[in-house]
C-alpha positions, 0 to 999 in steps of 0.5 A: 840561314845557318847561324853560329852561336855568337850570331844567335846571341846577337839576335837575342840581344837586339830582340831584348833591346827592342822590347826594352824600348816599350817597357817602363825603364826609369821613373815614368819613362819608357825605354824609348823616352829615356833614349830620346831624353839622352839624344836631346841632351847630346844635341844640346851641349851645355858646357856648364854641365860637361860631365852630365853631357858626356854621361848621357850622350854616352847612353845615346851613342850606346843605343845607336851602337848596339844594333850596329855591333849586332850587324857586325856579328854577321858581316865580317871579321875585321875589327872583331877584337875592337868591337868586342872591347867596345861592347864591353865598354858599353856594358860597363857604361850601361851598368853604371846607371844601376850603381849610381841609382843604388847609391841614392836613397831610392831607385826609380829603375824599372824592368825596361832598364834591366832588359836594356842592360841584359841586351848589352850583357848578351852583346858582350857574350856574343862577341866573347863566344865566337864560334865554339871556342875558335880563335877570334876572326882577327887571329884566324886570318892573320898570316903566320910568320916563320 
């Protein structure tokens, strides 16, 4: 299979993402345990702590979306720009955890988190590096007017 640069970066992203699940990510939790805690939070809506529910649910959804967006690098060009924007939003959300941790007195972030974050960085660059500087697929297939 002949892959373009964005697809290769996407495969690297999903590989790093998978490895991060097995490494210590936060305090005593491995990456998978962190995901499961966020998943549990998402399914147990607590209106008294709405901000927390949105924040951790976002992590659960980002974890589900990363492999789907990597598949999107292989299956089609429709919605490429939208997926690129989504990958950027997911990167910002994922990076926000380290910012909040830095504000605290001590950080419990471990290597698994940084690999997890790197997966989102790679995904973002995969969508930004569509083959060798070519226009985005949405632009490449748009009919010309005039």
